[in-house]
C-alpha positions as CSV (number, residue, x, y, z in Angstrom):
1,M,198.5,15.0,34.5
2,Q,198.1,18.5,35.9
3,R,194.6,20.0,36.2
4,P,194.1,23.2,34.2
5,S,194.2,26.2,36.5
6,L,191.2,28.6,36.6
7,P,191.7,32.3,35.6
8,R,192.3,34.5,38.6
9,R,188.8,36.2,38.2
10,S,187.0,32.9,38.3
11,R,188.9,31.8,41.5
12,G,187.8,35.0,43.2
13,R,184.2,34.6,42.2
14,L,184.1,31.0,43.5
15,T,185.7,32.2,46.8
16,L,183.0,34.9,47.2
17,L,180.2,32.3,46.5
18,A,181.6,29.9,49.0
19,T,182.0,32.6,51.6
20,A,178.4,33.8,51.0
21,G,177.1,30.2,51.3
22,V,178.8,29.8,54.6
23,A,177.4,33.1,55.8
24,V,173.9,32.2,54.8
25,A,174.1,28.8,56.5
26,M,175.4,30.5,59.7
27,L,172.7,33.1,59.6
28,A,170.0,30.4,59.1
29,T,171.2,28.4,62.1
30,S,171.5,31.5,64.3
31,V,168.1,32.9,63.4
32,A,166.1,29.7,63.9
33,P,166.9,29.2,67.6
34,A,166.4,33.0,68.3
35,S,162.9,32.9,66.8
36,A,162.1,29.7,68.8
37,G,163.3,31.3,72.0
38,K,161.2,34.4,71.4
39,A,158.1,32.3,70.9
40,S,158.8,30.3,74.0
41,S,159.4,33.4,76.1
42,S,156.2,35.0,74.9
43,S,154.1,31.9,75.7
44,G,155.6,31.6,79.2
45,R,155.3,35.3,80.1
46,K,154.6,36.0,83.7
47,P,151.8,38.4,84.7
48,T,152.6,42.0,85.3
49,V,152.4,43.0,89.0
50,V,151.0,46.4,89.7
51,L,151.7,47.8,93.2
52,V,149.6,50.6,94.6
53,H,150.8,52.4,97.8
54,G,148.5,53.9,100.4
55,A,148.3,57.1,102.5
56,F,151.4,58.6,104.1
57,A,153.7,56.7,101.7
58,D,154.8,56.7,98.1
59,S,155.9,54.1,95.5
60,S,159.4,53.8,97.1
61,S,157.7,51.9,100.0
62,W,157.6,48.9,97.6
63,S,161.3,49.0,96.8
64,G,162.2,45.7,98.6
65,V,159.2,44.0,97.1
66,V,160.0,45.2,93.6
67,K,163.6,43.9,93.9
68,Q,162.4,40.4,94.8
69,L,159.7,40.3,92.1
70,K,162.1,41.5,89.4
71,R,164.6,38.8,90.5
72,E,161.9,36.2,89.9
73,G,161.2,37.6,86.4
74,Y,158.0,39.5,87.0
75,P,157.3,42.7,85.1
76,V,156.4,45.3,87.8
77,V,154.7,48.7,87.8
78,A,154.6,50.8,91.0
79,A,151.7,53.2,90.4
80,A,151.7,56.7,91.9
81,N,148.4,56.9,93.9
82,P,147.1,60.5,93.8
83,L,145.5,60.2,97.3
84,R,143.0,62.9,96.4
85,G,139.7,61.0,96.4
86,L,138.6,57.4,96.2
87,G,136.7,57.7,92.9
88,S,139.2,59.9,91.2
89,D,142.2,57.8,92.4
90,A,140.5,54.6,91.1
91,A,139.8,56.2,87.8
92,Y,143.4,57.2,87.4
93,L,144.5,53.6,88.3
94,K,142.0,52.2,85.7
95,E,143.9,54.1,83.0
96,V,147.2,52.7,84.2
97,L,145.8,49.2,84.0
98,A,144.3,49.7,80.6
99,D,147.7,50.5,79.2
100,I,149.2,47.2,80.3
101,D,149.3,44.3,77.9
102,G,148.5,40.9,79.3
103,P,147.3,39.6,82.7
104,V,147.8,41.7,85.9
105,V,148.2,40.9,89.6
106,L,147.0,44.0,91.4
107,A,148.3,44.7,94.9
108,G,147.4,47.5,97.3
109,H,148.6,48.6,100.6
110,S,146.4,50.3,103.2
111,Y,144.1,52.9,101.5
112,G,145.5,51.5,98.3
113,G,143.3,48.4,99.0
114,S,140.2,50.6,98.6
115,V,141.6,52.0,95.3
116,I,142.4,48.6,93.8
117,S,138.9,47.2,94.8
118,D,137.3,50.0,92.8
119,A,139.8,50.2,89.9
120,A,139.7,46.4,89.2
121,Q,136.0,46.4,88.7
122,G,135.5,45.8,84.9
123,A,139.2,45.6,84.2
124,K,139.4,42.3,82.3
125,N,143.2,42.0,82.6
126,V,143.2,41.9,86.4
127,K,143.3,38.3,87.4
128,A,144.2,38.4,91.1
129,L,144.0,41.0,93.9
130,V,146.5,41.2,96.8
131,Y,145.7,43.3,99.9
132,V,148.7,44.2,102.1
133,A,147.6,45.5,105.5
134,A,144.8,47.0,103.5
135,F,141.1,47.9,103.3
136,L,138.7,45.6,101.5
137,P,135.6,47.8,101.6
138,E,132.0,46.7,100.9
139,K,130.0,49.0,98.7
140,G,129.3,52.2,100.6
141,E,132.0,51.7,103.3
142,S,134.8,54.2,103.9
143,A,138.3,53.7,105.2
144,V,137.4,55.8,108.3
145,E,134.4,53.7,109.0
146,L,136.3,50.4,108.7
147,S,139.4,51.4,110.7
148,G,137.1,52.1,113.7
149,K,135.0,49.0,113.4
150,F,137.1,47.3,116.1
151,P,139.3,49.0,118.7
152,G,143.0,49.3,118.3
153,S,143.7,52.1,115.8
154,T,145.6,55.1,117.2
155,L,146.0,56.8,113.8
156,G,143.6,59.6,114.7
157,E,145.8,60.8,117.6
158,A,148.8,61.0,115.4
159,L,147.4,63.0,112.5
160,R,148.2,66.6,111.6
161,P,145.5,68.2,109.4
162,V,146.5,70.9,106.9
163,P,143.9,73.1,105.1
164,V,144.3,73.1,101.3
165,T,142.5,74.4,98.2
166,L,141.6,71.5,95.9
167,P,142.0,71.7,92.1
168,D,138.3,72.5,91.7
169,G,138.6,75.5,94.0
170,T,136.9,73.9,97.0
171,Q,138.5,73.8,100.4
172,G,139.8,70.5,101.7
173,T,142.1,69.0,104.3
174,D,145.4,67.1,103.8
175,L,146.3,64.7,106.5
176,Y,149.9,63.9,107.6
177,I,151.2,61.7,110.4
178,E,153.2,64.0,112.8
179,Q,156.8,63.3,112.1
180,A,157.7,62.7,115.8
181,K,155.0,60.0,115.9
182,F,155.6,58.4,112.5
183,H,158.0,55.6,113.6
184,H,155.7,54.3,116.4
185,Q,152.5,54.8,114.6
186,F,153.3,53.6,111.1
187,A,156.5,51.6,111.1
188,A,157.6,50.5,114.5
189,D,159.6,47.5,113.1
190,V,161.6,49.6,110.6
191,P,164.9,51.2,111.7
192,E,164.5,54.8,112.8
193,S,167.1,55.9,110.4
194,T,164.7,54.8,107.6
195,T,161.5,56.0,109.2
196,D,163.0,59.5,109.8
197,V,163.2,59.8,106.0
198,M,159.8,58.2,105.4
199,A,158.2,60.7,107.8
200,V,159.7,63.6,105.9
201,T,158.8,62.3,102.4
202,Q,155.3,61.0,103.3
203,R,152.5,61.8,100.9
204,P,149.4,63.3,102.5
205,V,145.9,62.0,101.8
206,T,142.8,64.1,101.8
207,S,140.3,63.6,104.6
208,A,137.6,63.3,101.9
209,A,139.4,60.3,100.3
210,L,139.3,58.4,103.6
211,E,135.7,59.3,104.2
212,E,134.4,58.5,100.7
213,G,132.2,55.4,100.3
214,A,133.4,52.6,98.1
215,S,131.7,51.5,94.9
216,E,131.0,47.8,94.1
217,P,134.2,45.9,95.0
218,A,136.1,43.8,92.6
219,W,137.0,41.3,95.3
220,K,133.5,39.8,94.9
221,T,134.5,38.5,91.4
222,I,138.3,38.3,91.4
223,P,140.3,35.9,93.6
224,S,141.9,37.7,96.5
225,W,144.9,37.2,98.9
226,V,145.2,39.2,102.1
227,L,148.3,39.8,104.3
228,V,147.3,40.7,107.8
229,A,149.9,42.7,109.7
230,T,149.3,41.6,113.3
231,E,151.0,44.7,114.9
232,D,149.3,47.3,112.8
233,L,148.3,50.5,114.6
234,N,146.5,52.1,111.6
235,I,144.2,49.2,110.6
236,P,143.8,46.8,113.6
237,A,144.5,43.2,112.7
238,K,141.0,42.3,113.8
239,V,139.6,44.6,111.2
240,Q,141.9,43.1,108.5
241,V,140.8,39.6,109.4
242,F,137.1,40.6,109.4
243,M,137.4,42.1,105.9
244,A,139.5,39.2,104.6
245,E,137.1,36.5,105.8
246,R,134.1,38.4,104.5
247,A,135.8,38.4,101.0
248,H,136.6,34.7,101.3
249,A,140.3,35.6,100.6
250,H,143.4,33.5,101.1
251,I,144.8,34.8,104.4
252,T,148.3,35.0,105.7
253,E,149.2,36.7,109.0
254,V,152.7,38.3,109.4
255,R,154.1,39.8,112.6
256,A,154.7,43.3,111.3
257,S,153.7,47.0,111.6
258,H,151.5,48.8,109.1
259,A,154.6,49.4,107.0
260,V,155.0,45.6,106.3
261,S,156.1,46.2,102.6
262,V,159.1,48.0,104.1
263,S,159.9,45.8,107.1
264,Q,159.0,42.4,105.6
265,P,159.3,42.7,101.8
266,H,160.0,39.0,101.3
267,D,156.8,38.0,102.9
268,V,154.9,40.5,100.8
269,A,156.5,39.3,97.6
270,R,155.9,35.7,98.5
271,I,152.2,36.2,98.8
272,I,152.1,38.2,95.5
273,E,154.0,35.4,93.8
274,E,151.5,32.9,95.2
275,A,148.7,34.8,93.7
276,A,150.6,35.2,90.4
277,R,151.1,31.5,90.1
278,T,147.4,31.0,89.8
279,V,147.2,33.3,86.7
280,R,147.2,31.5,83.3
């Protein structure tokens, strides 16, 4: 016995309903895993690493470090340090930190160490500090004072002062490293083809910034890691070790010049990742 055939319009309607049902089922199975994946990603998010360069450099000095951290899945911000004054530079960095959602590992190179010590004070999202051939000043101490605490710095002999008018109309002095002395003084373990460019593009720091006393340092309350560059001619290794031990920091020594973030980016990134793994 033959089954009665449906009218053509009914057959079309059933086809549409069946197709829609399949589509809804497919949508449901595709949306559920995506939502679960998003929740998992959010809960396992790594801290943001904020990198702060020092004097006579710019954010590009972190390029090799940034590449490695990004490969490991870390969000990274390389902040532009104004290099105009310790208090004002730290205030600027505080605003950068306030705009970041979630925990932060804050790393500073050279004078940038003084800046992160000040800026992290009261910044609740900063969970770890990393000092890379950097200053860890006590309250009232300046970069100039600390660099001369033990013998070994030849930076003063390599500097070229340039008179400038500051934004408030007062007279100040910008300090550069003489280009002919830049390779030996700042980055002796970096190829000269690279340091020739670094010397030309260096950012000056005001003498006032290096002479300004620090405020209450964040390293007293935030866990700290220190990379000591043993061949540093700007901040002698003995000074770096003294500051690190005083701060009860985790210390790693690396055979490198002051420009260790350029010459040994993997070592720098490794220490930053070590600090980041302690952040929950």
